[in-house]
C-alpha positions as CSV (number, residue, x, y, z in Angstrom):
1,X,-8.6,-55.7,11.9
2,X,-11.7,-54.9,13.8
3,X,-13.3,-51.5,13.3
4,X,-14.0,-48.8,15.8
5,X,-16.5,-49.5,18.5
6,X,-19.3,-47.1,19.1
7,X,-20.0,-46.0,22.7
8,X,-23.1,-47.6,24.3
9,X,-25.8,-45.4,25.7
10,X,-28.0,-48.2,27.1
11,X,-28.9,-49.1,30.7
12,X,-26.2,-51.8,30.5
13,X,-23.5,-49.2,30.6
14,X,-25.0,-47.6,33.7
15,X,-25.3,-50.9,35.4
16,X,-21.7,-51.8,34.6
17,X,-20.5,-48.4,35.9
18,X,-22.5,-48.9,39.1
19,X,-21.1,-52.3,39.6
20,X,-17.5,-50.9,39.4
21,X,-18.3,-48.2,41.9
22,X,-20.1,-50.2,44.5
23,X,-18.7,-53.7,44.2
24,X,-16.9,-53.5,47.5
25,X,-20.2,-52.9,49.3
26,X,-21.6,-56.2,48.0
27,X,-18.9,-58.1,49.8
28,X,-19.1,-59.5,53.3
29,X,-18.0,-56.7,55.6
30,X,-16.1,-59.1,57.8
31,X,-14.0,-60.2,54.8
32,X,-12.8,-56.6,54.4
33,X,-11.1,-56.4,57.8
34,X,-7.4,-55.8,57.3
35,X,-7.9,-55.6,53.5
36,X,-6.6,-52.3,52.0
37,X,-6.7,-52.0,48.2
38,X,-7.2,-48.9,46.1
39,X,-9.0,-50.6,43.3
40,X,-11.3,-53.4,44.5
41,X,-12.5,-54.2,41.0
42,X,-10.6,-53.7,37.8
43,X,-12.0,-53.4,34.3
44,X,-12.0,-56.6,32.4
45,X,-10.9,-56.6,28.8
46,X,-14.1,-55.7,26.8
47,X,-15.6,-53.6,29.6
48,X,-14.1,-50.4,28.1
49,X,-16.6,-50.8,25.1
50,X,-19.6,-51.0,27.5
51,X,-18.9,-47.7,29.2
52,X,-19.8,-44.3,27.8
53,X,-16.9,-41.8,27.4
54,X,-17.3,-39.9,30.7
55,X,-17.6,-43.2,32.7
56,X,-14.4,-44.6,31.1
57,X,-12.6,-41.3,31.8
58,X,-13.9,-41.4,35.4
59,X,-12.5,-44.9,35.9
60,X,-9.2,-43.7,34.4
61,X,-9.1,-40.9,37.0
62,X,-9.7,-43.5,39.7
63,X,-6.7,-45.4,38.5
64,X,-4.6,-42.2,38.2
65,X,-5.4,-41.2,41.8
66,X,-5.4,-44.7,43.3
67,X,-2.9,-45.1,46.2
68,X,-1.7,-48.6,45.4
69,X,-0.8,-51.1,48.1
70,X,1.1,-54.3,48.4
71,X,-2.2,-56.1,48.7
72,X,-3.0,-55.5,45.0
73,X,0.5,-55.8,43.5
74,X,2.3,-52.6,44.3
75,X,6.1,-53.1,44.4
76,X,8.3,-55.2,42.3
77,X,10.5,-57.4,44.5
78,X,12.4,-59.0,41.6
79,X,12.3,-56.4,38.9
80,X,13.9,-53.1,38.0
81,X,11.7,-50.2,37.0
82,X,13.0,-50.3,33.4
83,X,10.5,-50.4,30.6
84,X,10.9,-54.2,30.2
85,X,11.0,-54.9,33.9
86,X,14.5,-56.4,33.7
87,X,15.4,-58.8,36.5
88,X,17.4,-57.3,39.4
89,X,21.2,-57.3,39.1
90,X,21.3,-59.0,42.4
91,X,18.2,-61.3,42.8
92,X,19.5,-62.4,46.2
93,X,18.5,-59.0,47.5
94,X,14.8,-58.6,46.6
95,X,13.1,-55.3,46.9
96,X,11.0,-56.1,50.0
97,X,10.6,-54.0,53.1
98,X,12.5,-52.0,54.0
99,X,13.9,-51.9,50.4
100,X,10.5,-51.7,48.7
101,X,10.6,-48.0,48.3
102,X,13.4,-45.7,47.0
103,X,12.9,-42.1,46.1
104,X,15.7,-42.1,43.6
105,X,15.5,-45.5,41.8
106,X,11.9,-46.4,42.6
107,X,9.4,-47.5,43.3
108,X,8.9,-44.0,44.5
109,X,5.2,-43.1,44.7
110,X,1.9,-44.6,45.8
111,X,-0.1,-42.9,43.1
112,X,0.2,-41.0,39.8
113,X,-1.5,-38.0,41.4
114,X,1.0,-38.1,44.2
115,X,3.3,-36.2,41.8
116,X,0.9,-35.0,39.1
117,X,-1.2,-32.6,41.1
118,X,-0.5,-28.9,40.4
119,X,-2.7,-27.0,40.1
120,X,-5.0,-29.9,39.8
121,X,-4.9,-33.7,39.3
122,X,-3.1,-34.6,36.1
123,X,-0.9,-31.4,36.2
124,X,2.7,-30.9,37.2
125,X,4.3,-31.1,40.5
126,X,6.4,-29.4,43.2
127,X,10.2,-29.7,43.0
128,X,10.0,-32.4,45.7
129,X,8.3,-34.6,43.2
130,X,11.1,-34.6,40.6
131,X,11.7,-37.8,38.8
132,X,15.2,-39.3,38.5
133,X,15.2,-40.6,34.9
134,X,17.4,-43.6,34.4
135,X,17.7,-44.1,38.1
136,X,15.4,-47.1,37.7
137,X,18.1,-49.1,36.0
138,X,19.6,-49.6,39.5
139,X,18.1,-52.2,41.8
140,X,18.2,-49.9,44.8
141,X,20.4,-46.8,44.5
142,X,22.4,-46.3,47.7
143,X,25.8,-45.0,46.6
144,X,27.4,-47.8,48.7
145,X,30.9,-48.0,47.2
146,X,31.6,-51.2,49.0
147,X,29.3,-53.0,46.6
148,X,30.8,-54.3,43.3
149,X,27.7,-55.5,41.4
150,X,27.0,-53.3,38.4
151,X,23.6,-51.4,38.4
152,X,22.7,-52.8,41.9
153,X,23.2,-49.8,44.0
154,X,26.3,-47.7,43.2
155,X,28.2,-49.1,40.2
156,X,27.2,-48.2,36.7
157,X,27.4,-50.2,33.5
158,X,30.9,-49.0,32.8
159,X,32.1,-50.1,36.2
160,X,32.3,-46.6,37.6
161,X,30.9,-45.6,40.9
162,X,28.1,-43.0,40.7
163,X,27.2,-40.1,42.9
164,X,24.0,-38.2,43.4
165,X,25.1,-35.7,40.7
166,X,25.5,-38.2,37.8
167,X,23.5,-41.4,38.5
168,X,20.4,-40.1,36.7
169,X,18.7,-37.1,35.0
170,X,16.6,-35.1,37.5
171,X,13.4,-33.8,35.8
172,X,10.5,-31.9,37.1
173,X,7.1,-33.7,37.0
174,X,5.4,-32.7,33.8
175,X,1.7,-31.7,33.4
176,X,-0.3,-34.1,31.2
177,X,-2.8,-31.4,30.2
178,X,-3.1,-31.1,26.5
179,X,-1.2,-34.3,25.9
180,X,-3.9,-35.9,23.7
181,X,-3.4,-33.1,21.2
182,X,0.4,-33.4,21.4
183,X,0.2,-37.1,20.6
184,X,-2.1,-36.5,17.6
185,X,0.4,-33.9,16.2
186,X,3.1,-36.5,16.5
187,X,1.0,-39.1,14.7
188,X,0.2,-36.7,11.8
189,X,3.8,-35.6,11.5
190,X,5.0,-39.2,11.5
191,X,2.6,-40.1,8.7
192,X,3.9,-37.2,6.7
193,X,7.6,-38.2,7.1
194,X,6.8,-41.8,6.2
195,X,4.9,-40.8,3.1
196,X,7.9,-38.8,2.0
197,X,10.2,-41.7,2.8
198,X,8.2,-44.1,0.7
199,X,8.7,-41.9,-2.5
200,X,12.5,-41.8,-2.3
201,X,14.0,-43.8,-5.2
202,X,17.4,-45.5,-5.1
203,X,20.1,-42.9,-5.5
204,X,17.8,-40.0,-4.6
205,X,17.1,-37.9,-1.5
206,X,14.3,-35.8,-0.2
207,X,13.7,-33.2,2.4
208,X,11.7,-34.4,5.4
209,X,9.2,-31.6,6.2
210,X,5.9,-31.7,8.1
211,X,3.8,-28.8,9.3
212,X,6.6,-26.5,8.3
213,X,9.1,-28.3,10.5
214,X,12.3,-29.6,8.8
215,X,13.7,-32.9,10.0
216,X,16.6,-32.7,7.5
217,X,17.1,-34.9,4.5
218,X,16.7,-38.6,4.0
219,X,18.7,-40.3,1.2
220,X,19.1,-43.7,-0.4
221,X,22.3,-45.0,-2.1
222,X,22.2,-46.7,-5.4
223,X,22.0,-50.1,-3.7
224,X,19.0,-49.0,-1.8
225,X,20.7,-48.5,1.6
226,X,19.2,-45.8,3.7
227,X,21.4,-42.7,4.5
228,X,20.3,-41.0,7.7
229,X,23.3,-38.9,8.1
230,X,21.5,-35.7,7.3
231,X,18.3,-36.4,9.2
232,X,17.7,-34.2,12.2
233,X,15.7,-34.2,15.4
234,X,14.6,-37.8,15.6
235,X,15.6,-40.3,18.3
236,X,17.9,-43.2,17.5
237,X,15.2,-45.9,17.4
238,X,13.4,-44.0,14.7
239,X,16.5,-44.0,12.5
240,X,17.4,-47.7,12.8
241,X,17.7,-49.4,9.4
242,X,19.4,-52.8,9.4
243,X,19.2,-53.1,5.6
244,X,17.7,-51.7,2.4
245,X,14.4,-53.5,2.8
246,X,13.9,-52.1,6.3
247,X,13.7,-48.3,6.1
248,X,13.9,-46.1,9.2
249,X,10.5,-45.7,10.8
250,X,10.9,-41.9,11.3
251,X,8.4,-42.2,14.2
252,X,8.2,-39.0,16.3
253,X,8.3,-39.8,20.0
254,X,6.6,-36.8,21.7
255,X,6.9,-37.8,25.4
256,X,9.9,-37.3,27.6
257,X,12.5,-34.6,27.0
258,X,14.8,-37.0,25.1
259,X,12.0,-38.6,23.0
260,X,11.5,-42.0,24.8
261,X,7.8,-42.7,24.3
262,X,5.7,-42.8,21.2
263,X,2.3,-42.7,22.9
264,X,0.5,-41.8,26.2
265,X,-0.2,-45.5,26.5
266,X,3.5,-46.5,26.3
267,X,4.3,-43.7,28.7
268,X,1.7,-44.9,31.1
269,X,2.7,-48.6,31.1
270,X,6.3,-47.6,31.7
271,X,5.4,-45.3,34.5
272,X,3.2,-47.7,36.4
273,X,6.0,-50.2,36.6
274,X,8.8,-47.7,37.3
275,X,7.0,-45.7,40.0
276,X,4.5,-48.1,41.6
277,X,5.5,-51.6,40.6
278,X,2.2,-52.2,39.0
279,X,2.7,-54.2,35.9
280,X,0.4,-54.2,32.9
281,X,-0.6,-57.5,31.4
282,X,-0.1,-56.2,27.8
283,X,3.6,-55.7,28.6
284,X,4.4,-58.4,31.1
285,X,1.9,-61.2,30.1
286,X,-1.5,-62.5,31.0
287,X,-1.4,-64.5,34.2
288,X,2.4,-63.8,34.6
289,X,3.9,-62.6,37.9
290,X,7.0,-61.1,36.3
291,X,8.0,-59.0,39.3
292,X,7.6,-61.8,41.9
293,X,5.1,-60.1,44.2
294,X,2.5,-62.8,44.2
295,X,0.1,-60.9,41.9
296,X,-0.8,-61.2,38.2
297,X,-2.7,-59.0,35.8
298,X,-2.1,-56.0,38.0
299,X,-3.3,-53.7,35.3
300,X,-5.6,-55.0,32.5
301,X,-5.5,-53.7,28.9
302,X,-8.9,-52.1,29.6
303,X,-7.5,-50.4,32.7
304,X,-4.6,-49.0,30.6
305,X,-7.0,-47.7,28.0
306,X,-9.1,-46.0,30.7
307,X,-6.2,-44.2,32.4
308,X,-4.7,-43.3,29.0
309,X,-7.9,-41.7,27.9
310,X,-8.1,-39.8,31.2
311,X,-4.8,-38.2,30.5
312,X,-5.5,-37.6,26.8
313,X,-8.7,-35.7,27.6
314,X,-7.6,-33.6,30.5
315,X,-8.6,-29.9,30.2
316,X,-6.3,-27.9,27.8
317,X,-4.5,-25.1,29.6
318,X,-4.4,-21.7,27.9
319,X,-2.8,-18.3,28.2
320,X,-3.8,-15.9,30.9
321,X,-3.0,-12.2,30.3
322,X,-3.0,-10.1,33.5
323,X,-5.8,-7.4,33.6
324,X,-3.5,-4.7,35.0
325,X,-2.3,-2.6,32.1
326,X,1.3,-2.4,33.2
327,X,1.6,-6.2,33.5
328,X,-0.2,-6.8,30.2
329,X,2.2,-4.4,28.5
330,X,5.2,-6.3,30.0
331,X,3.8,-9.6,28.6
332,X,3.6,-8.0,25.1
333,X,7.1,-6.8,25.4
334,X,8.3,-10.2,26.7
335,X,6.6,-11.9,23.8
336,X,8.4,-9.6,21.3
337,X,11.7,-10.3,23.0
338,X,11.0,-14.0,22.7
339,X,10.5,-13.6,19.0
340,X,13.4,-11.2,18.5
341,X,16.0,-13.6,19.9
342,X,14.8,-16.5,17.8
343,X,13.0,-18.7,20.3
344,X,10.1,-19.5,18.0
345,X,12.6,-21.1,15.6
346,X,12.3,-24.2,17.9
347,X,9.5,-23.3,20.2
348,X,7.0,-22.8,17.4
349,X,4.0,-21.0,18.9
350,X,1.4,-23.3,17.3
351,X,1.1,-26.3,15.0
352,X,-1.9,-27.3,13.0
353,X,-4.0,-30.5,13.3
354,X,-5.7,-31.0,10.0
355,X,-8.1,-33.6,8.4
356,X,-9.9,-34.1,11.8
357,X,-6.6,-35.1,13.4
358,X,-8.2,-34.2,16.7
359,X,-10.1,-37.5,16.6
360,X,-8.0,-39.5,19.1
361,X,-7.9,-43.2,19.0
362,X,-6.6,-46.0,21.1
363,X,-4.3,-47.7,20.4
364,X,-1.8,-45.5,18.7
365,X,-1.0,-47.0,15.2
366,X,2.7,-46.6,15.9
367,X,2.8,-48.4,19.3
368,X,5.8,-50.7,19.7
369,X,5.5,-54.3,20.9
370,X,4.8,-54.6,24.5
371,X,1.9,-52.2,24.2
372,X,-1.6,-52.7,22.8
373,X,-1.4,-52.3,19.0
374,X,-3.9,-51.8,16.2
375,X,-5.5,-55.1,15.5
376,X,-5.1,-56.4,19.0
377,X,-8.5,-54.9,20.0
378,X,-11.2,-52.7,18.5
379,X,-10.3,-49.0,18.2
380,X,-11.8,-46.6,20.8
381,X,-12.3,-43.2,19.3
382,X,-12.7,-39.9,21.1
383,X,-13.2,-36.4,19.7
384,X,-10.8,-34.2,21.7
385,X,-12.7,-31.1,20.8
386,X,-16.0,-32.4,22.2
387,X,-17.9,-30.3,24.7
388,X,-18.6,-33.6,26.5
389,X,-15.0,-33.5,27.8
390,X,-13.7,-31.4,30.6
391,X,-13.1,-27.8,29.4
392,X,-11.5,-25.7,28.2
393,X,-11.1,-27.4,24.8
394,X,-9.4,-26.4,21.5
395,X,-11.8,-26.0,18.6
396,X,-11.5,-26.1,14.8
397,X,-11.3,-22.8,13.1
398,X,-13.3,-21.7,10.1
399,X,-11.0,-23.7,7.8
400,X,-11.3,-26.9,9.8
401,X,-7.9,-26.6,11.5
402,X,-7.2,-27.0,15.2
403,X,-4.2,-24.9,16.1
404,X,-2.3,-26.5,19.0
405,X,-0.4,-23.6,20.8
406,X,2.3,-26.0,22.2
407,X,5.4,-23.9,21.5
408,X,7.4,-26.9,20.2
409,X,8.6,-28.4,17.0
410,X,8.6,-31.9,18.5
411,X,12.2,-32.3,17.5
412,X,15.2,-33.4,19.6
413,X,17.9,-30.7,19.8
414,X,21.6,-31.0,20.5
415,X,22.3,-29.1,23.7
416,X,25.7,-30.8,24.3
417,X,29.0,-29.2,25.1
418,X,30.9,-31.5,22.9
419,X,31.3,-34.9,21.3
420,X,31.6,-36.7,24.7
421,X,28.5,-35.1,26.2
422,X,25.4,-37.3,25.5
423,X,22.7,-34.8,26.4
424,X,19.9,-34.0,24.1
425,X,16.5,-32.5,24.8
426,X,13.2,-31.7,23.0
427,X,12.0,-28.2,22.6
428,X,9.4,-28.9,25.3
429,X,5.9,-27.4,25.0
430,X,6.2,-24.1,26.7
431,X,4.0,-22.9,29.6
432,X,1.6,-20.8,27.5
433,X,0.0,-24.1,26.3
434,X,1.1,-26.5,29.0
435,X,1.4,-24.1,32.0
436,X,1.3,-27.2,34.2
437,X,4.7,-28.4,32.7
438,X,7.4,-26.9,34.9
439,X,10.7,-27.3,33.2
440,X,14.2,-27.0,34.6
441,X,17.2,-26.6,32.3
442,X,19.6,-28.1,34.9
443,X,20.5,-31.5,33.4
444,X,22.5,-34.3,35.0
445,X,23.5,-37.2,32.9
446,X,25.3,-40.4,33.9
C-alpha cells in the first residue's frame, strides 16, 4: 500500500489551480457558442496530490455547487438512481425529455447546493427540498395504475400498487456540517468493535462497547459460528456472517437515518447518481457509459476526493445561547427536561475522538467495493482541527481529546409499531451540533 501523500506548496500547485480556474478562457470563443457545462475541466486522477488543501476544497465546492447539464453527463437515460445504477425495469422507455427529471424518483436536482443550502452552502434545506428515499428504485414514479411492470412507475416489488404515502421515505435534506468528525467517530468505534470481536474464542461471548455505547453482545458457538442474536444497533450488512471463517464486519454506517452509507465518499457517489445522473468512474467503470447518456468518466476519483473533502471540512456548527436572560433560562430548563426524560440515553451529548482521531483520511479504510479503497491510491490526510480550514473548528482539550457534541450514539433504534413494521432510525445528531440538520419524525415506508 502506498503511504500518505504530503501536500505540495510549490509554484506547480498554483499553476495547476490556475489552469483549472481559467481553462475555459483559453479555448476559442467561437467554440463555446451553445456550449453550457458547469465544470469545463475536471481533476484528473493524481491532480489531487498536486493541490494544497484549500485549493482542493475549493474545487470540491465547485463540484458541490455545479449546476450539471446534459452536455456533461447529467441524467441517466437507461439507469435507475440506485447505488449500483441498475438498469431500468422498462428499457424501452428511457429517461429522456420530458422524462429526464422527476422530483420523486429522480433525477431531481441540478446541483448538490440546490438542496443543501441553509443557512449556507453545504447545510440543510427547506421542506421543498425533501428527498424521497427509495423512490429511486422506480424508473419514473407516476402512480399510473394502468402499468403492470414492477418498479417502473407504480407497481412495487411485491406486485402492489403504490401511492404517494407509501412509495418512499420522505426525509428532510440534512446538513453536512460537522460530518467529517461524525465519520471519524464511526471509524474509531468500528475499530473498537472489531478488536473485541477478534478476541472472542469458540463457545464464548463478549460485550460490544465503544466510547461508552453498548452494541449488545456478540457470541460464538462451539463450532465457531457467529451468534449475532444479541447484537444491537447495527445495520444488517454489518451483521452478515456466511460461515465461521467470515465474522460479521460490525462496521458502523453513520450516514442516512437507517445506516446506509459507511463514508462521506460512498454517500457522495450514491447521491451524484441518484439526484443528478452523474456517475463516478470508481463505481461505474473507467471509460464506461453505464447510464447510456453518451458520456463516460463523468466524475473522476480525484473529483470525488475533492467534493468529499469539501463536505468533511465544512465549518462545525455550535450552540447559540440567547443573550436575553429569560430565553437563556428557558434553554437551561429545556436542557434539564431533556435529561430528565432520558433523551441522552440515545442522544448522547458528546462522544470523544482520541488518539488523534481527528486526522481525516481519504479513502475510508472500511469503504465497500464500488468506492475508492485503501491501496487503490495514496492516502490524503487532513487535520479537521486545523485553523487552515473554515471555522469554527473543534479543538483537542488538555487531555488530547476532541469532544464531538453530536447528540447521537450512532446506533440504529427500533421505532416500529410491531413485527410487520420495517422502520428503524438512527438517533440522529441533534441540532445543538448539527443545527443545519432539520429532522422530521414523520416516516413513510413502502
